[in-house]
Every structure is written in C-alpha cells, then in structure tokens.
C-alpha positions as CSV (number, residue, x, y, z in Angstrom):
1,M,110.3,137.4,114.2
2,S,110.2,134.2,116.3
3,I,111.0,130.7,115.1
4,H,107.3,129.8,115.2
5,Q,106.5,132.7,112.9
6,L,109.3,131.8,110.6
7,K,108.1,128.2,110.3
8,S,105.6,128.9,107.6
9,H,108.3,130.5,105.5
10,F,110.8,127.6,105.9
11,P,109.8,125.8,102.6
12,W,110.5,128.7,100.2
13,I,113.6,129.8,102.2
14,T,114.9,126.3,101.9
15,L,114.1,126.3,98.2
16,L,116.1,129.5,97.6
17,V,119.1,128.1,99.7
18,L,119.2,124.9,97.7
19,V,118.9,126.6,94.4
20,A,121.8,128.9,95.4
21,I,123.9,125.9,96.5
22,V,123.4,124.0,93.3
23,G,123.8,127.2,91.2
24,I,127.2,128.0,92.9
25,N,128.3,124.5,92.2
26,D,127.2,124.7,88.5
27,P,126.1,128.1,87.1
28,N,124.5,126.3,84.1
29,F,121.8,125.1,86.5
30,L,120.5,128.7,86.8
31,K,120.0,129.1,83.1
32,P,116.2,129.8,82.3
33,V,116.1,127.0,79.7
34,N,117.5,124.5,82.2
35,L,115.1,125.6,85.0
36,L,112.1,125.4,82.7
37,S,113.2,121.9,81.6
38,L,113.6,120.8,85.2
39,A,110.1,122.2,86.1
40,G,108.6,120.5,83.1
41,D,110.1,117.1,84.0
42,I,108.6,117.3,87.5
43,V,105.0,118.0,86.4
44,P,103.6,114.4,86.6
45,L,105.0,114.2,90.2
46,F,103.5,117.6,91.0
47,I,100.1,116.5,89.8
48,M,100.3,113.4,91.9
49,A,101.3,115.4,94.9
50,L,98.5,117.9,94.2
51,G,96.0,115.1,94.6
52,L,97.7,113.7,97.7
53,T,97.4,117.2,99.3
54,F,93.6,116.8,99.5
55,A,93.9,113.5,101.3
56,I,96.6,114.7,103.7
57,Y,94.8,118.0,104.2
58,I,92.0,116.1,106.0
59,G,94.5,114.1,108.1
60,G,94.5,111.0,105.9
61,I,96.9,109.5,103.4
62,D,96.5,108.1,99.9
63,L,99.0,105.3,99.2
64,S,97.2,104.2,96.0
65,A,98.4,107.2,93.9
66,Q,101.4,105.5,92.4
67,S,99.5,102.3,91.6
68,M,96.7,104.4,90.2
69,A,99.1,106.2,87.9
70,N,100.6,102.9,86.8
71,M,97.1,101.5,86.0
72,I,96.1,104.6,84.0
73,T,99.2,104.4,81.8
74,V,98.0,100.9,80.8
75,V,94.4,102.0,80.4
76,A,95.5,104.9,78.2
77,S,97.7,102.7,76.1
78,V,95.1,100.0,75.6
79,Y,92.1,102.2,74.9
80,L,93.6,105.1,73.0
81,A,92.9,103.4,69.6
82,S,89.3,102.7,70.5
83,F,88.3,106.0,72.3
84,G,90.7,108.6,70.9
85,P,90.7,111.7,73.0
86,W,87.8,110.4,75.1
87,V,90.3,108.0,76.7
88,A,91.3,111.0,78.9
89,L,87.8,111.2,80.3
90,L,87.8,107.4,80.9
91,C,91.1,107.7,82.8
92,V,90.0,110.5,85.0
93,A,86.6,108.9,85.7
94,A,88.4,105.6,86.7
95,G,90.7,107.5,89.1
96,F,87.8,109.5,90.6
97,A,85.7,106.3,91.1
98,L,88.5,104.3,92.7
99,G,89.3,107.3,94.9
100,M,85.7,107.3,96.0
101,V,86.1,103.6,96.9
102,S,89.0,104.5,99.1
103,G,87.0,107.2,100.8
104,Y,84.0,105.0,101.3
105,V,86.0,102.2,102.9
106,T,87.7,104.7,105.1
107,T,84.6,106.6,106.2
108,K,81.8,104.0,106.1
109,L,83.7,100.8,107.0
110,L,86.0,102.7,109.4
111,V,89.2,101.3,107.9
112,P,92.3,103.5,108.4
113,S,93.1,105.4,105.1
114,F,96.6,103.9,104.8
115,I,95.0,100.4,104.8
116,S,92.1,101.3,102.5
117,T,94.2,103.1,100.0
118,L,96.9,100.5,100.1
119,A,94.2,97.9,99.3
120,V,92.8,100.0,96.4
121,G,96.4,100.4,95.1
122,G,96.7,96.6,95.1
123,V,93.5,96.4,93.0
124,C,94.9,99.0,90.6
125,F,98.2,97.0,90.3
126,S,96.3,93.8,89.6
127,M,94.1,95.5,87.0
128,A,97.1,96.9,85.3
129,K,98.8,93.5,85.1
130,W,95.6,91.9,83.8
131,L,95.0,94.6,81.1
132,S,98.6,94.7,80.0
133,G,99.3,91.0,80.1
134,N,102.0,91.8,82.6
135,R,104.1,93.5,80.0
136,A,105.0,97.0,78.8
137,L,102.7,98.5,76.1
138,N,103.4,101.1,73.4
139,M,101.1,103.7,72.0
140,E,100.8,104.1,68.3
141,A,103.0,107.1,67.8
142,A,101.0,108.9,65.1
143,Q,97.8,108.6,67.1
144,R,99.4,109.7,70.3
145,D,100.9,112.8,68.6
146,S,97.6,113.7,66.9
147,T,95.6,113.2,70.1
148,F,97.8,114.2,73.0
149,G,100.9,115.6,71.4
150,W,100.1,119.1,72.6
151,M,100.6,117.9,76.2
152,I,104.3,117.4,75.7
153,G,105.1,120.1,73.2
154,H,106.6,123.6,73.8
155,T,105.3,127.1,73.5
156,G,108.5,129.0,72.8
157,I,110.9,127.7,75.5
158,I,108.1,126.8,77.9
159,P,107.1,123.1,78.1
160,N,103.3,122.8,77.7
161,E,103.3,120.5,80.8
162,L,103.8,123.7,82.8
163,F,100.6,125.2,81.4
164,I,98.7,122.0,82.4
165,A,100.3,122.2,85.9
166,A,99.3,125.9,86.2
167,A,95.7,125.2,85.2
168,L,95.3,122.3,87.7
169,L,97.0,124.4,90.4
170,A,94.6,127.3,89.7
171,L,91.6,124.9,89.8
172,C,92.8,123.4,93.1
173,I,93.3,126.8,94.6
174,F,89.8,127.8,93.6
175,I,88.4,124.6,95.2
176,E,90.5,125.1,98.4
177,R,89.7,128.8,98.9
178,R,86.5,129.6,97.1
179,T,84.2,126.7,97.6
180,T,82.2,125.0,100.3
181,L,84.2,121.9,99.7
182,G,87.5,123.6,100.4
183,R,86.2,125.2,103.6
184,A,84.7,121.9,104.7
185,L,88.0,120.0,104.1
186,K,89.9,122.6,106.1
187,A,87.4,122.2,109.0
188,V,87.7,118.4,108.8
189,G,91.4,118.6,108.8
190,A,91.5,121.0,111.7
191,G,89.2,119.0,113.9
192,E,86.9,116.2,112.6
193,L,84.8,115.9,115.7
194,A,84.3,119.7,115.8
195,A,83.4,119.8,112.1
196,A,80.8,117.0,112.6
197,A,79.3,118.8,115.7
198,S,78.9,121.9,113.6
199,G,76.8,120.1,111.0
200,V,79.5,119.3,108.3
201,N,78.8,116.0,106.5
202,V,82.3,114.7,107.3
203,A,81.9,111.4,105.4
204,R,80.8,113.1,102.2
205,Y,83.7,115.5,102.1
206,K,86.3,112.9,103.1
207,I,85.1,110.7,100.2
208,L,85.4,113.7,97.8
209,A,88.9,114.4,99.1
210,F,90.0,110.9,98.2
211,A,88.1,111.0,94.9
212,I,90.0,114.2,93.9
213,S,93.3,112.5,94.9
214,G,92.4,109.6,92.7
215,A,91.4,111.8,89.7
216,L,94.6,113.8,89.9
217,A,96.7,110.6,90.2
218,A,94.9,109.5,87.0
219,V,95.9,112.7,85.2
220,A,99.5,112.2,86.3
221,G,99.3,108.6,84.9
222,L,97.9,109.9,81.6
223,L,100.7,112.4,81.3
224,F,103.2,109.6,82.1
225,A,101.7,107.5,79.3
226,V,101.9,110.4,76.8
227,K,105.4,111.4,77.7
228,L,106.7,107.8,77.5
229,S,104.4,106.7,74.6
230,G,103.1,103.7,76.5
231,G,102.4,102.2,79.9
232,A,103.3,99.3,82.2
233,P,102.1,98.1,85.7
234,T,105.3,99.5,87.2
235,I,106.2,102.5,85.0
236,A,105.6,105.1,87.7
237,N,107.2,103.2,90.5
238,G,109.4,105.4,92.7
239,F,107.1,108.4,92.6
240,L,105.0,107.9,95.6
241,L,107.6,108.7,98.2
242,P,108.8,111.9,96.5
243,A,105.2,113.0,96.1
244,I,104.5,112.6,99.8
245,V,107.7,114.4,100.6
246,A,106.6,117.3,98.3
247,V,103.4,117.7,100.3
248,L,105.0,117.5,103.7
249,V,108.1,119.6,103.1
250,G,105.8,122.2,101.5
251,G,104.1,122.5,104.9
252,T,101.0,120.4,104.8
253,P,101.4,118.1,107.9
254,L,100.0,114.6,108.2
255,T,97.7,115.9,111.0
256,G,96.0,118.1,108.4
257,G,94.1,121.4,108.7
258,V,96.9,123.7,107.5
259,G,99.0,124.1,104.4
260,G,97.4,123.4,101.0
261,V,98.1,123.3,97.3
262,I,100.3,126.4,97.1
263,N,102.5,124.7,99.8
264,T,102.7,121.6,97.6
265,A,103.8,123.6,94.6
266,I,106.7,124.9,96.7
267,G,107.4,121.5,98.1
268,T,107.5,120.0,94.6
269,L,110.0,122.5,93.5
270,L,112.0,121.6,96.6
271,V,111.9,117.9,95.5
272,A,112.9,118.8,92.0
273,V,115.9,120.8,93.2
274,I,116.8,117.9,95.7
275,R,116.7,115.4,92.8
276,A,118.8,117.7,90.6
277,S,121.3,118.3,93.4
278,M,121.7,114.6,93.9
279,L,122.6,114.3,90.2
280,Y,125.0,117.2,90.3
281,F,126.7,115.9,93.5
282,G,127.0,112.3,92.1
283,I,124.5,110.5,94.3
284,E,123.6,107.3,92.6
285,A,119.9,106.5,91.6
286,T,120.0,103.5,94.0
287,Q,120.7,105.8,96.9
288,Q,118.1,108.5,96.0
289,Q,115.1,106.8,97.6
290,M,117.2,106.6,100.8
291,V,117.7,110.3,100.7
292,F,114.0,110.9,100.2
293,G,113.2,108.6,103.1
294,L,115.4,110.7,105.3
295,V,113.9,113.9,104.1
296,L,110.4,112.4,104.7
297,I,111.3,111.6,108.3
298,V,112.6,115.2,108.9
299,A,109.6,116.7,107.1
300,I,107.2,114.8,109.3
301,A,109.1,115.6,112.5
302,L,109.1,119.4,111.6
303,T,105.5,119.8,110.4
304,I,103.4,117.4,112.4
305,D,101.1,119.0,115.0
306,R,101.8,117.1,118.2
307,S,98.9,118.7,120.0
308,K,96.6,116.4,118.0
309,L,98.6,113.3,118.9
310,R,98.5,112.2,122.5
311,I,99.9,108.8,121.7
312,V,102.1,107.7,118.7
313,K,101.9,104.0,117.9
C-alpha cells in the first residue's frame, strides 16, 4: 500500500498511536470510565467541529462558531425563565439565521467567508455583551435541572452528552450521504465552477452549509450553558482553534470536497487525546494553544489539495 493510499487512514492510526503512548505513560488513562468521561467532556467541542465541517467541506471557513456559542450561552441564561424548554428552539433558530447571514454575505455580496463569518462573530460578541450587561450570568439551578438536566446526566457509566453527540452525528451522516443537500455540498467542495455548470444552485447550498454550521454552534453553546449553569460573552473562548484542528486532522481539508463528519469524529477524538496528553505530560494551559497552533499548521500542510491552489497569498 502506497503512502497516498495510506493517507486516508492516517487520522485513526495517529489516534491509536497517541492513545497507546498516553496509556503506557499512565495505565489509568485506558480505564473505560476515564475514556467515557474524556469523551463526554469533549462533546461541545465536537458539536462545534461538526458544524464547521459543513463550512470547510465546501471550501469555506466559519470563524463565527466560537462567538456564536458564547452568544447562545447568554441567550439561554437570559431567556430560560421566560421560554422554558422552548429556549432551545430559540437558540438553534438564532444560530441558523445568523449562519444564513454569513452564507448570504459570502455568496451574494462576494465577501470571502473568513471575513463574513468574522464579522458575524463580531455581531454575536456584541449581542452577548449587550444581553449580559458584559458580565457572567447564572441559570436558576432548579429550573435548569428540570428543563435540561437530562443533557448532563448519566445512563449507567455513559454520559448523556455522548447520546446527544451520537444523534447529531447520525443526522449529519444522513444529510451528507443520503440527501440532495449532501451530494450538492460535495460537488461544490470538489469544484464550484463545475457544480454551477451542471445546474447546481451553488449559492443556495453554500448558504445552507453556513446555516447548519451556525445551528450546530448554537447547540454547542446551549450545552456549554447547561454544563456550566450560566453564560458569558467569553465563556467558550479557546474552542475555535481546537475545533478547526479537529476538522482538519480528521481529513477534511480547507480546499473541501473530501472528508466529512465521520472524519471530524475521529479528529475530535484526536484533539481530546492531545489535550489529555498535554495534561499528563505537564504542558501548561498557557502553552496548549501554541501546541494546537502547530498542529493546525501541520494538519493544513498534510491535508490541503495543492492542485486547487495555483497561488497562495
């Protein structure tokens, strides 16, 4: 088997190697309870990365995801008392709508996605500051537990967050592989001009990709709020870079068209093990973003399709 044929298997091979390295260093790491706890803790990041996959799959990027999650923690904290369980629908609808704005600005106004999503992220940050009065908010504990307590409970030794993650992953796999939307997104990512020439409404599907990314960022924000029993304009800061790393190291390149949500699941597990290994090997929190930055550079260098890039600026 050639290196090119092995390339698609690198993510899960790397995952197994990292798990083995950490497990040899500390056998307690490999205990099922510890692994399940590790997986449960990474679910909000996974959901954010799952949404980013759709934006990156079409050759774009969504830099608003972190700010979107921050804003949703505030929205959930402010409106839980008024809307009860319906606040979840409000949060997802807000994420979907703002994601559509990003897609519209990118496709109709021809603004590059990293600029349009960065701008929408700025809007989300400002809204979060305004709604929260620029301070941390707390949910009323009893109401949080009665409304969303199931999200952070356990079924046996399995965190309920893992069931949420599995359901969203199954939904995204269905969208990606069994729907016209999924086939269109693959076509756009593989070659936007060719997709347009074959009759695909490129603008519509790109807008939907960013809308899905926004909606899933909102779900991640809601889960953040429930887990932390409150929200703040900066509560999810530090998650955007690892989420992008999860997508790229999983094998979905910035040039789009290949990879997908299964790859992101593997990539997120890689990120979880990398984070755990940094703790086990004594790397300080202030240095972890530097490590993820280096991993991001390596991931881009290894996954990007240079045949689609004649010039890099």
